[in-house]
C-alpha positions as CSV (number, residue, x, y, z in Angstrom):
1,M,-40.1,10.0,0.7
2,S,-41.2,12.3,-2.0
3,P,-43.9,11.0,-4.7
4,R,-41.8,10.0,-7.8
5,V,-42.9,11.4,-11.4
6,L,-42.0,9.5,-14.6
7,L,-41.7,12.3,-16.9
8,V,-42.1,11.4,-20.6
9,D,-41.6,13.8,-23.3
10,D,-39.5,13.2,-26.8
11,E,-38.4,17.2,-26.1
12,A,-35.5,17.3,-23.8
13,N,-36.6,21.2,-22.9
14,I,-40.2,20.2,-22.1
15,R,-38.5,17.4,-19.9
16,R,-36.2,19.9,-18.1
17,M,-39.0,22.7,-17.5
18,V,-41.5,20.4,-16.4
19,G,-39.1,18.4,-14.1
20,A,-37.6,21.7,-12.5
21,L,-41.3,22.4,-11.8
22,L,-42.2,19.7,-10.1
23,Q,-38.9,19.3,-8.4
24,S,-39.3,22.8,-6.7
25,D,-42.8,21.7,-5.2
26,G,-40.9,18.4,-3.8
27,F,-41.5,15.8,-6.3
28,E,-38.8,13.2,-7.4
29,T,-38.6,13.2,-11.2
30,V,-37.5,10.5,-13.4
31,E,-37.5,11.0,-17.1
32,A,-37.7,9.0,-20.4
33,P,-37.4,10.6,-23.8
34,D,-39.9,8.1,-25.7
35,G,-42.4,5.3,-25.0
36,N,-39.8,2.2,-25.0
37,A,-37.6,3.8,-22.1
38,A,-40.5,5.0,-20.2
39,L,-41.9,1.2,-20.1
40,V,-38.1,0.2,-18.6
41,R,-38.2,3.2,-16.2
42,L,-41.9,2.3,-15.2
43,A,-40.4,-1.3,-14.2
44,D,-36.9,0.2,-12.5
45,D,-38.2,3.0,-10.9
46,A,-41.5,2.2,-9.4
47,P,-43.4,6.1,-10.0
48,D,-46.4,7.0,-8.1
49,V,-47.7,8.8,-11.3
50,V,-46.5,9.3,-15.2
51,L,-46.5,12.4,-17.1
52,L,-47.0,11.3,-20.7
53,D,-46.7,13.3,-23.7
54,L,-49.4,12.1,-26.7
55,M,-47.4,13.1,-29.5
56,M,-43.7,11.2,-29.6
57,S,-41.7,10.3,-32.4
58,P,-39.7,7.9,-33.0
59,G,-41.2,4.7,-31.4
60,P,-44.7,4.2,-29.8
61,D,-46.5,7.5,-29.5
62,G,-48.1,8.4,-26.3
63,L,-51.4,6.3,-26.6
64,A,-49.7,3.2,-27.6
65,T,-47.6,3.9,-24.3
66,L,-50.5,4.3,-22.1
67,E,-51.8,1.1,-23.2
68,Q,-48.7,-0.9,-22.3
69,I,-48.5,1.3,-19.0
70,R,-52.1,-0.1,-18.6
71,K,-51.0,-3.6,-18.9
72,R,-48.0,-3.4,-16.9
73,A,-48.9,-1.2,-14.0
74,P,-52.9,-0.4,-13.6
75,H,-52.5,1.0,-10.6
76,V,-50.2,3.9,-11.6
77,P,-52.4,7.1,-12.6
78,V,-51.3,8.3,-16.1
79,V,-51.6,12.1,-17.2
80,M,-51.5,12.7,-20.5
81,M,-50.2,16.1,-22.0
82,S,-49.4,17.8,-25.4
83,G,-49.5,21.1,-27.1
84,K,-50.9,19.4,-30.6
85,A,-53.8,17.4,-29.3
86,N,-57.1,17.4,-30.7
87,L,-60.5,16.3,-29.0
88,A,-60.3,12.8,-30.7
89,D,-56.9,12.2,-29.5
90,A,-58.3,13.0,-25.9
91,V,-61.4,10.7,-26.2
92,R,-59.1,7.7,-27.0
93,A,-56.5,8.5,-24.4
94,T,-59.5,8.4,-21.5
95,K,-61.1,5.0,-23.2
């Protein structure tokens, strides 16, 4: 069975591009357009890892979603990604 990646980003083009790259390397991908949908997919699809956008709207941002993922599935690794992040956001995400 291929490793399953939950890809969470509010931009459909990013999800498509990153998803295609992951699939070409043999990963199975599931997608969520926001934090709320990500939490549903986390429960339904049991991903091996989550790729999570830091800056999402509407709904909870990446840090709020990360906090919920840590509560619900603390064993699942989360990789934060963003094209707009700053050092303060990076520090908050690692705490």
